[in-house]
RODO-2510 file (C-alpha; in nm, 4 decimals, decimal comma):
residues 512
     n   res          X          Y          Z
     1     m     9,5664    -0,3650     5,5983
     2     v     9,2776    -0,2139     5,4044
     3     k     9,0813    -0,1638     5,7246
     4     m     9,3778     0,0114     5,8825
     5     i     9,4088     0,2470     5,5863
     6     v     9,0349     0,3216     5,6027
     7     v     9,0621     0,3940     5,9776
     8     l     9,3589     0,6212     5,9205
     9     l     9,1798     0,8113     5,6439
    10     a     8,8724     0,8471     5,8700
    11     v     9,0863     0,9823     6,1546
    12     l     9,2570     1,2213     5,9108
    13     v     8,9186     1,3451     5,7867
    14     v     8,7992     1,3986     6,1429
    15     v     9,1191     1,5918     6,2361
    16     i     9,1000     1,8120     5,9288
    17     y     8,7288     1,8754     5,9913
    18     y     8,8017     1,9651     6,3522
    19     f     9,0752     2,2129     6,2684
    20     g     8,8724     2,3422     5,9776
    21     t     8,5605     2,4251     6,1796
    22     r     8,6630     2,4741     6,5424
    23     n     8,5734     2,8157     6,6832
    24     h     8,3410     2,8930     6,3895
    25     d     8,0629     2,9695     6,6340
    26     y     8,2764     3,2109     6,8376
    27     w     8,1283     3,5381     6,7086
    28     a     7,7751     3,4057     6,6794
    29     k     7,7794     3,3244     7,0508
    30     r     7,8785     3,6829     7,1241
    31     n     7,6341     3,8487     6,8851
    32     v     7,9133     4,0057     6,6799
    33     k     7,8322     4,0676     6,3139
    34     h     8,0410     3,8633     6,0723
    35     d     8,0206     3,6766     5,7461
    36     p     7,9404     3,3025     5,7599
    37     p     8,2705     3,1126     5,7758
    38     a     8,3498     2,8447     5,5223
    39     f     8,5109     2,5072     5,6047
    40     l     8,8881     2,5231     5,6578
    41     f     8,9355     2,8785     5,5247
    42     g     8,6936     3,0677     5,7485
    43     n     8,6430     3,4046     5,5809
    44     n     8,9932     3,4288     5,4364
    45     y     8,9862     3,2143     5,1225
    46     k     9,0958     3,5012     4,8943
    47     g     9,3723     3,5911     5,1367
    48     f     9,5056     3,2398     5,1645
    49     i     9,5325     3,1926     4,7868
    50     g     9,6918     3,5346     4,7251
    51     r     9,3956     3,7062     4,5590
    52     q     9,3631     3,9706     4,8334
    53     s     9,6329     4,1237     5,0483
    54     f     9,5923     4,1644     5,4238
    55     t     9,4976     4,5238     5,3693
    56     e     9,2465     4,4515     5,0918
    57     v     9,0704     4,2006     5,3146
    58     a     9,0529     4,4518     5,5943
    59     n     8,9291     4,7354     5,3671
    60     d     8,6533     4,5119     5,2273
    61     l     8,5331     4,4098     5,5760
    62     y     8,5457     4,7666     5,7079
    63     n     8,3381     4,9044     5,4216
    64     r     8,0706     4,6373     5,4240
    65     f     7,9786     4,6933     5,7877
    66     p     7,9596     5,0757     5,8079
    67     t     7,7386     5,0915     6,1186
    68     e     7,9312     4,8449     6,3356
    69     k     8,1920     4,9380     6,5939
    70     v     8,3543     4,5937     6,5632
    71     v     8,3261     4,3111     6,3106
    72     g     8,4113     3,9431     6,3480
    73     f     8,6280     3,7496     6,1082
    74     y     8,7828     3,3982     6,0888
    75     r     9,1281     3,3475     5,9504
    76     g     9,0965     2,9731     5,9077
    77     s     8,9597     2,8706     6,2506
    78     t     9,1171     3,1618     6,4388
    79     p     8,8708     3,4314     6,5450
    80     e     8,9739     3,7909     6,4730
    81     l     8,8012     4,1116     6,5740
    82     y     8,8222     4,4102     6,3396
    83     i     8,7928     4,7425     6,5256
    84     r     8,6165     5,0299     6,3458
    85     d     8,5655     5,2678     6,6387
    86     p     8,8491     5,5176     6,7194
    87     d     8,7731     5,5176     7,0975
    88     i     8,8036     5,1399     7,1106
    89     i     9,1216     5,1583     6,9039
    90     r     9,2668     5,3963     7,1644
    91     d     9,1820     5,1486     7,4418
    92     v     9,3485     4,8584     7,2589
    93     l     9,6678     5,0431     7,1624
    94     n     9,7116     5,2522     7,4713
    95     n     9,4722     5,2645     7,7657
    96     d     9,4387     4,8868     7,8075
    97     f     9,7705     4,7914     7,6522
    98     a     9,8355     4,5410     7,9307
    99     h     9,5601     4,3202     7,7756
   100     f     9,6903     4,3632     7,4203
   101     y    10,0727     4,3786     7,4272
   102     p    10,1295     4,0903     7,1827
   103     r    10,1383     4,1925     6,8154
   104     g    10,0622     3,8402     6,6949
   105     l    10,2674     3,8546     6,3698
   106     g    10,5632     3,6505     6,4704
   107     r    10,6084     3,2766     6,4168
   108     n    10,8302     3,0534     6,6323
   109     p    11,1716     3,2260     6,6956
   110     k    11,3215     2,8842     6,7906
   111     v    11,2505     2,7697     6,4335
   112     e    11,3047     3,1045     6,2609
   113     p    11,5639     3,3010     6,4697
   114     l    11,5056     3,6309     6,2725
   115     i    11,1479     3,6386     6,4134
   116     a    11,2933     3,7328     6,7553
   117     n    11,3217     4,0946     6,6339
   118     l    11,1715     4,3991     6,8098
   119     f    10,8764     4,4256     6,5649
   120     q    10,7662     4,0610     6,5837
   121     a    10,8872     3,9566     6,9324
   122     e    10,6270     3,9108     7,2027
   123     g    10,6009     3,9527     7,5793
   124     d    10,9173     3,9931     7,7853
   125     l    11,1459     3,9449     7,4829
   126     w    10,9803     4,2500     7,3221
   127     k    10,9841     4,4584     7,6437
   128     l    11,3530     4,4025     7,7201
   129     q    11,4539     4,4809     7,3597
   130     r    11,2370     4,7949     7,3518
   131     q    11,3812     4,9458     7,6660
   132     r    11,7380     4,8989     7,5433
   133     i    11,7057     4,9825     7,1716
   134     t    11,5043     5,3039     7,2241
   135     p    11,8233     5,5140     7,2976
   136     a    11,9310     5,4576     6,9376
   137     f    11,6566     5,6924     6,8188
   138     t    11,6948     6,0027     7,0406
   139     t    11,7003     6,3509     6,8794
   140     a    12,0745     6,3837     6,9506
   141     k    12,1460     6,0532     6,7738
   142     l    11,9345     6,1550     6,4768
   143     k    12,1153     6,4860     6,4374
   144     a    12,4516     6,3131     6,4651
   145     m    12,3443     6,0756     6,1907
   146     f    12,2202     6,3417     5,9531
   147     p    12,5478     6,4002     5,7604
   148     l    12,5207     6,0352     5,6468
   149     v    12,1619     6,1024     5,5403
   150     v    12,2776     6,4043     5,3386
   151     r    12,5481     6,2017     5,1632
   152     c    12,2915     5,9414     5,0567
   153     a    12,0420     6,2132     4,9541
   154     e    12,3112     6,3856     4,7346
   155     r    12,3796     6,0561     4,5579
   156     l    12,0019     6,0115     4,5039
   157     q    11,9895     6,3613     4,3572
   158     g    12,2575     6,2727     4,1070
   159     v    12,0835     5,9554     4,0008
   160     a    11,7503     6,1383     3,9602
   161     r    11,9217     6,4116     3,7544
   162     d    12,0774     6,1507     3,5271
   163     a    11,7425     5,9739     3,4831
   164     a    11,5839     6,3033     3,3843
   165     a    11,8598     6,3735     3,1322
   166     r    11,7930     6,0398     2,9629
   167     f    11,4234     6,1235     2,9088
   168     d    11,3402     5,7658     3,0020
   169     t    11,0495     5,6608     3,2231
   170     c    11,1815     5,6113     3,5790
   171     d    11,0300     5,3653     3,8283
   172     v    11,0332     5,5961     4,1320
   173     r    10,9375     5,3015     4,3552
   174     e    11,2647     5,1301     4,2696
   175     l    11,4596     5,4606     4,2838
   176     m    11,3456     5,5335     4,6380
   177     a    11,3985     5,1734     4,7444
   178     r    11,7594     5,2028     4,6310
   179     y    11,7958     5,5293     4,8168
   180     t    11,6594     5,3958     5,1480
   181     t    11,8676     5,0835     5,1126
   182     e    12,1786     5,2978     5,0710
   183     f    12,0766     5,5024     5,3770
   184     i    12,0245     5,1924     5,5928
   185     g    12,3570     5,0513     5,4889
   186     a    12,5362     5,3756     5,5856
   187     c    12,3446     5,4727     5,8977
   188     g    12,2652     5,1275     6,0227
   189     f    12,5787     4,9254     5,9478
   190     g    12,8502     5,1659     5,8321
   191     v    12,8564     4,9941     5,4923
   192     d    12,8681     5,1588     5,1482
   193     t    12,6124     4,9457     4,9653
   194     d    12,6348     5,1277     4,6289
   195     s    12,2671     5,0619     4,5930
   196     l    12,2104     5,3861     4,4035
   197     g    12,4950     5,3184     4,1667
   198     n    12,4034     4,9533     4,1155
   199     e    12,0419     4,8480     4,1094
   200     d    12,1496     4,4829     4,1511
   201     s    12,3738     4,5460     4,4529
   202     a    12,3851     4,2757     4,7265
   203     f    12,1984     4,4906     4,9723
   204     r    11,9186     4,5718     4,7270
   205     n    11,8783     4,2055     4,6489
   206     i    11,8429     4,1237     5,0182
   207     g    11,5620     4,3817     5,0323
   208     r    11,3868     4,2214     4,7396
   209     m    11,4119     3,8748     4,9005
   210     i    11,2704     3,9940     5,2355
   211     f    10,9468     4,1028     5,0797
   212     a    10,9117     3,8596     4,7931
   213     t    10,6180     3,6172     4,8336
   214     p    10,6703     3,3355     4,5812
   215     l    10,4191     3,0541     4,5696
   216     p    10,6073     2,8116     4,8044
   217     i    10,6180     3,0708     5,0807
   218     l    10,2521     3,1569     5,0244
   219     i    10,1611     2,7887     5,0644
   220     k    10,3707     2,7483     5,3787
   221     l    10,2217     3,0595     5,5317
   222     m     9,8724     2,9320     5,4599
   223     l     9,9528     2,5936     5,6213
   224     w    10,1039     2,7691     5,9220
   225     q     9,7844     2,9668     5,9753
   226     l     9,5434     2,6805     5,9084
   227     f     9,7080     2,4025     6,1147
   228     p     9,8492     2,5136     6,4554
   229     p    10,0342     2,1822     6,5190
   230     l    10,2678     2,2679     6,2231
   231     r    10,3785     2,5895     6,3878
   232     s    10,6354     2,4222     6,6124
   233     f    10,8559     2,3130     6,3227
   234     l    10,7435     2,4801     5,9933
   235     y    11,0059     2,7225     5,8581
   236     v    10,8077     2,9749     5,6480
   237     a    11,0555     3,2439     5,5438
   238     n    11,3144     3,2265     5,2630
   239     p    11,6268     3,0684     5,4224
   240     k    11,8531     3,2708     5,1873
   241     v    11,7421     3,5892     5,3718
   242     g    11,8534     3,4416     5,7074
   243     d    12,1867     3,3400     5,5648
   244     a    12,2502     3,6830     5,4106
   245     i    12,1629     3,8695     5,7330
   246     f    12,3757     3,6412     5,9509
   247     d    12,6731     3,6819     5,7164
   248     l    12,6269     4,0598     5,7225
   249     v    12,6242     4,0752     6,1025
   250     k    12,9215     3,8439     6,1386
   251     t    13,1306     4,0461     5,8894
   252     v    13,0571     4,3853     6,0407
   253     r    13,1007     4,2539     6,3953
   254     k    13,4360     4,1062     6,3069
   255     d    13,5477     4,4248     6,1251
   256     r    13,4767     4,6243     6,4396
   257     q    13,6633     4,3770     6,6513
   258     y    13,3480     4,2861     6,8422
   259     k    13,3130     4,6282     7,0069
   260     p    13,1540     4,9670     6,9276
   261     s    13,3457     5,1693     6,6677
   262     g    13,2349     5,5177     6,7678
   263     r    13,0136     5,5626     6,4609
   264     n    12,7055     5,5611     6,6871
   265     d    12,5060     5,3647     6,4309
   266     f    12,2716     5,0758     6,4855
   267     i    12,5414     4,8041     6,4866
   268     d    12,7331     5,0046     6,7478
   269     l    12,4284     5,0034     6,9747
   270     l    12,3949     4,6266     6,9430
   271     l    12,7640     4,5683     7,0083
   272     e    12,7341     4,7889     7,3199
   273     l    12,4388     4,5836     7,4410
   274     e    12,6330     4,2649     7,3766
   275     s    12,9302     4,3916     7,5785
   276     k    12,7074     4,4738     7,8797
   277     g    12,5922     4,1151     7,9091
   278     k    12,2369     4,0314     8,0068
   279     i    11,9539     4,2776     7,9599
   280     v    11,7444     4,2788     8,2806
   281     g    11,4011     4,4227     8,3458
   282     e    11,0503     4,3703     8,4863
   283     s    10,8296     4,1113     8,3184
   284     v    10,5222     4,2178     8,1250
   285     e    10,3903     3,8592     8,1302
   286     h    10,4500     3,7130     8,4757
   287     r    10,3781     3,8229     8,8336
   288     n    10,4904     3,7229     9,1827
   289     a    10,2412     3,6091     9,4390
   290     d    10,2064     3,9675     9,5670
   291     g    10,1230     4,0947     9,2186
   292     s    10,4614     4,2551     9,1504
   293     p    10,6346     4,1746     8,8204
   294     i    10,9082     3,9171     8,8268
   295     i    11,2588     4,0111     8,7029
   296     v    11,3542     3,8630     8,3680
   297     d    11,6602     3,8770     8,1469
   298     m    11,7890     3,8037     7,7973
   299     e    12,1182     3,7862     7,6125
   300     m    12,2019     4,0107     7,3157
   301     d    12,3873     3,7251     7,1321
   302     i    12,4631     3,6900     6,7634
   303     k    12,1186     3,5467     6,6826
   304     m    11,9444     3,8295     6,8592
   305     m    12,1625     4,0899     6,6871
   306     a    12,0809     3,9374     6,3482
   307     a    11,7117     3,9532     6,4271
   308     q    11,7329     4,3244     6,5040
   309     v    11,9356     4,3894     6,1880
   310     y    11,6734     4,2036     5,9890
   311     v    11,3864     4,4250     6,1074
   312     f    11,5911     4,7463     6,0874
   313     f    11,6812     4,6590     5,7298
   314     g    11,3390     4,5336     5,6185
   315     a    11,1084     4,7800     5,7936
   316     g    11,3395     5,0723     5,7338
   317     f    11,3767     5,0505     5,3589
   318     e    11,0364     4,9138     5,2532
   319     t    10,8130     5,1488     5,4485
   320     s    11,0087     5,4671     5,3636
   321     s    11,0500     5,3814     4,9967
   322     s    10,6778     5,3065     4,9720
   323     a    10,5709     5,6333     5,1363
   324     t    10,8161     5,8538     4,9395
   325     s    10,7409     5,7027     4,5996
   326     f    10,3652     5,7196     4,6551
   327     l    10,4053     6,0905     4,7390
   328     l    10,5966     6,1487     4,4157
   329     h    10,3185     5,9684     4,2311
   330     q    10,0602     6,1977     4,3835
   331     l    10,2659     6,5106     4,3038
   332     a    10,2874     6,4024     3,9414
   333     f     9,9074     6,4305     3,9230
   334     n     9,8964     6,7492     4,1347
   335     p    10,1457     6,9835     3,9652
   336     e    10,0256     7,2967     4,1462
   337     t    10,1011     7,1398     4,4837
   338     q    10,4330     7,0121     4,3503
   339     t    10,5330     7,3662     4,2408
   340     k    10,4445     7,5064     4,5896
   341     i    10,6562     7,2365     4,7539
   342     q    10,9478     7,3030     4,5238
   343     s    10,9240     7,6768     4,6003
   344     e    10,9343     7,6002     4,9697
   345     i    11,2377     7,3729     4,9248
   346     d    11,4180     7,6459     4,7279
   347     e    11,3320     7,9165     4,9819
   348     v    11,4390     7,7110     5,2817
   349     l    11,7632     7,5875     5,1256
   350     q    11,8628     7,9426     5,0296
   351     k    11,8937     8,0110     5,4023
   352     y    12,1364     7,7212     5,4383
   353     d    12,3657     7,7860     5,1360
   354     n    12,1575     7,5433     4,9252
   355     k    12,2729     7,2547     5,1431
   356     l    12,0519     6,9976     5,3070
   357     c    12,0743     6,9817     5,6805
   358     y    11,8680     6,8698     5,9795
   359     d    11,7266     7,2183     6,0529
   360     a    11,6437     7,2870     5,6853
   361     v    11,4380     6,9674     5,6473
   362     a    11,2561     7,0509     5,9719
   363     e    11,1481     7,3848     5,8193
   364     m    10,9901     7,2275     5,5102
   365     t    10,6383     7,2247     5,6550
   366     l    10,4440     7,1840     5,3301
   367     l    10,6623     6,8914     5,2276
   368     g    10,6027     6,7384     5,5675
   369     m    10,2284     6,7781     5,5372
   370     a    10,2302     6,6260     5,1858
   371     f    10,4301     6,3297     5,3217
   372     k    10,1692     6,2739     5,5924
   373     e     9,8882     6,3012     5,3397
   374     a    10,0563     6,0350     5,1214
   375     m    10,0829     5,8031     5,4240
   376     r     9,7160     5,8662     5,5018
   377     m     9,6062     5,7623     5,1553
   378     f     9,8413     5,4600     5,1215
   379     p    10,0000     5,3650     5,4585
   380     s    10,2883     5,1228     5,4312
   381     l    10,1292     4,9093     5,6965
   382     g     9,7618     4,8898     5,5945
   383     v     9,6569     4,7222     5,9210
   384     l     9,7740     4,7142     6,2814
   385     n     9,7698     4,3849     6,4692
   386     r     9,7383     4,2874     6,8342
   387     v     9,6370     3,9761     7,0276
   388     c     9,4316     3,9568     7,3433
   389     a     9,6693     3,8425     7,6174
   390     r     9,4158     3,7947     7,8985
   391     t     9,0355     3,7876     7,9178
   392     y     8,9005     4,1343     7,8339
   393     t     8,5637     4,3064     7,8284
   394     f     8,5219     4,6058     7,5977
   395     p     8,3590     4,8770     7,8172
   396     k     8,1654     5,0369     7,5308
   397     l     8,0318     4,7030     7,4028
   398     g     7,9918     4,4687     7,6950
   399     l     8,1731     4,2157     7,4712
   400     t     8,4105     3,9726     7,6410
   401     i     8,6879     3,8010     7,4412
   402     d     8,9348     3,5310     7,5405
   403     p     9,3122     3,5177     7,5291
   404     g     9,4384     3,4361     7,1793
   405     v     9,1706     3,6297     6,9927
   406     k     9,3444     3,8460     6,7330
   407     i     9,2678     4,2161     6,7018
   408     v     9,2968     4,3917     6,3621
   409     i     9,2800     4,7704     6,3171
   410     p     9,2006     4,8354     5,9492
   411     l     9,4316     5,1382     5,9195
   412     e     9,4005     5,2179     5,5483
   413     a     9,0208     5,1896     5,5600
   414     l     9,0037     5,4152     5,8640
   415     q     9,2316     5,6771     5,7112
   416     n     9,0197     5,6819     5,3939
   417     d     8,6797     5,6966     5,5662
   418     e     8,4865     6,0037     5,4523
   419     k     8,3455     6,0228     5,8059
   420     y     8,6890     6,1498     5,9196
   421     f     8,8414     6,2857     5,5930
   422     d     8,6305     6,4765     5,3410
   423     d     8,6791     6,3458     4,9864
   424     p     8,9386     6,0948     5,1132
   425     r     9,0724     5,9963     4,7719
   426     e     9,1662     6,3569     4,6954
   427     f     9,5270     6,4447     4,7667
   428     r     9,5062     6,7408     5,0079
   429     p     9,8153     6,8166     5,2246
   430     q     9,6286     7,0979     5,4035
   431     r     9,4561     6,8259     5,6108
   432     f     9,7715     6,8261     5,8246
   433     t     9,7919     7,1874     5,9313
   434     s     9,8013     7,2044     6,3123
   435     e     9,4476     7,3432     6,3198
   436     e     9,3080     7,0587     6,1092
   437     v     9,4955     6,7947     6,3098
   438     q     9,3495     6,9243     6,6375
   439     k     8,9947     6,8961     6,4985
   440     r     9,0262     6,5234     6,4313
   441     h     9,0182     6,2234     6,6610
   442     k     9,3763     6,1248     6,7248
   443     y     9,3102     5,7602     6,6502
   444     v     9,1898     5,7930     6,2903
   445     y     9,5428     5,8580     6,1569
   446     l     9,7995     5,6003     6,2746
   447     p    10,0619     5,5289     6,0106
   448     f    10,3214     5,4567     6,2832
   449     g    10,0780     5,3000     6,5299
   450     d    10,0424     5,4327     6,8841
   451     g    10,1042     5,3349     7,2417
   452     p    10,3956     5,1385     7,3819
   453     r    10,4370     4,9375     7,0570
   454     a    10,4324     5,2401     6,8265
   455     c    10,7076     5,2413     6,5614
   456     i    11,0339     5,3059     6,7334
   457     g    11,1975     5,4428     6,4190
   458     s    10,9194     5,6769     6,3014
   459     r    11,1261     5,9969     6,3381
   460     l    11,4284     5,8426     6,1671
   461     g    11,2099     5,7166     5,8793
   462     e    11,0439     6,0537     5,8393
   463     m    11,3747     6,2383     5,8549
   464     q    11,5485     6,0385     5,5814
   465     s    11,2281     6,0266     5,3704
   466     l    11,1923     6,4078     5,3710
   467     a    11,5651     6,4531     5,2975
   468     g    11,5385     6,2202     4,9946
   469     l    11,2233     6,3916     4,8691
   470     a    11,3770     6,7395     4,9038
   471     a    11,6856     6,6201     4,7148
   472     v    11,4815     6,4919     4,4230
   473     l    11,2350     6,7830     4,4063
   474     q    11,5082     7,0408     4,4321
   475     e    11,6499     6,9215     4,0986
   476     c    11,3645     6,7474     3,9220
   477     s    10,9896     6,7696     3,8550
   478     v    10,7744     6,4576     3,8215
   479     s    10,4913     6,4003     3,5801
   480     p    10,2896     6,0993     3,4608
   481     a    10,4558     5,8731     3,2045
   482     p    10,2437     5,7094     2,9245
   483     e    10,2241     5,3851     3,1233
   484     t    10,1449     5,5509     3,4611
   485     q     9,8209     5,4398     3,6199
   486     r     9,6314     5,6983     3,8209
   487     v     9,5471     5,4420     4,0922
   488     p     9,8423     5,1967     4,1271
   489     p     9,7253     4,8351     4,1599
   490     v     9,8110     4,6770     4,4943
   491     d    10,0103     4,3521     4,4965
   492     s     9,7501     4,1067     4,6260
   493     r    10,0263     3,8821     4,7632
   494     s    10,1702     4,1526     4,9896
   495     n    10,1573     4,0596     5,3541
   496     v    10,2061     4,2981     5,6472
   497     v    10,3727     4,5729     5,4422
   498     q    10,1816     4,6842     5,1340
   499     a    10,3329     4,6869     4,7868
   500     v    10,2157     4,8063     4,4470
   501     r    10,2233     4,5808     4,1417
   502     g    10,4506     4,6885     3,8584
   503     g    10,6224     4,9771     4,0313
   504     l    10,5460     5,3480     3,9958
   505     p    10,6637     5,4690     3,6546
   506     l    10,6970     5,8477     3,6233
   507     k    10,8665     6,1037     3,3983
   508     l    11,1484     6,3104     3,5580
   509     t    11,2399     6,6519     3,4169
   510     n    11,5355     6,8621     3,5217
   511     r    11,4274     7,1960     3,6720
   512     r    11,7522     7,3825     3,6052
***
């Protein structure tokens, strides 16, 4: 019995050692600069224990190898390649997309059904969803949706006005999160969430759960990354999120009698896809003997609908609220720019009877430039991820990598590199005049990604963000509160989407 235990322990040690060191010579064999990997954790010890976010890890690596076009990294035993060169980034995201179509963020959708969403799905599942969901974000659909945006923005304006009247410090991060949650409920699902009227509304709590990273989830995520055999059955996410999303979809679907209601919102699109039966298209993964793509299909069933609602909800509210609140934070420390933006808002709205509308927001060019500058300094997604799908040789490097190698584009580091942006930590909206944009390499500013997997909802997110900002700044000015930190601390536990620790407290003052 004792001998058997000793043998089992020895086998366990060998297995752990194997998984903890395999591939740790991958970048050395290819002459790619990298830090020496440590047993089990590779180069990602601080990331695994929650001391550095994904973006902080990427920023650190980017800045420590300033002369390299690419840098190697090990997340556990998985080799990753961090791309620093804009031309190579263009090849990965666009020119050679056929080699890099997987995003590599999803886990197993058979274990976690919500992972089958458009953002995290891979291969044919992603391609079929993308071709059918794209029509939900046309210009005509956005214009038709704008009255709902205005209604939410007017509610936001009232809440901001009341906060200013109380002379209390206002957490604008929470304020804008409640606004975007209200918008998504109205424009996505036809539901009045009352998120602006009630900071503890059911919808707002769902949003908090989606992006919360308590210790148990952090541990499960670490185990999922370190030990590949666990990936076939380990459920990482908070199960309460899945239950809430499924209940939401079932309720709305039943209320609409399982068919489109004519609201032309996101749920209507999904119900329409469900009514049409299978989604059919050409495979991005598999080929016939003659090289032509095979035909594949998928069902838009209740699980698939819930997955799309999950990403529409999560990505929609978190990214927009992060970008808008960070802009307000910057304007609080740049009062001259804030005054110019408010003058522009006043001037434009006078042409439209002081009412927000689609055309009015489109004319607020300085506000739009300031929004882009805020996303440059603190992008909601601090990194972009891809995975090599088939053996690939980088033309500029002569470097060949294998399928399964992960690609990381350190977006925040790139957008704050003084090589591309003079005095990058200075808030300067003029960087985004058409003349300045044309001077720069296109692939040094990518807050919505690029190529076939670029953010499908970028125009919708920008539209509702600018409407909310215009509504707040029309009525209120923002300034630092006593507890406001000039550089907000990043939540080191944040994963794909960045978050700040402790919110963004500011002082709101009524302009009228």
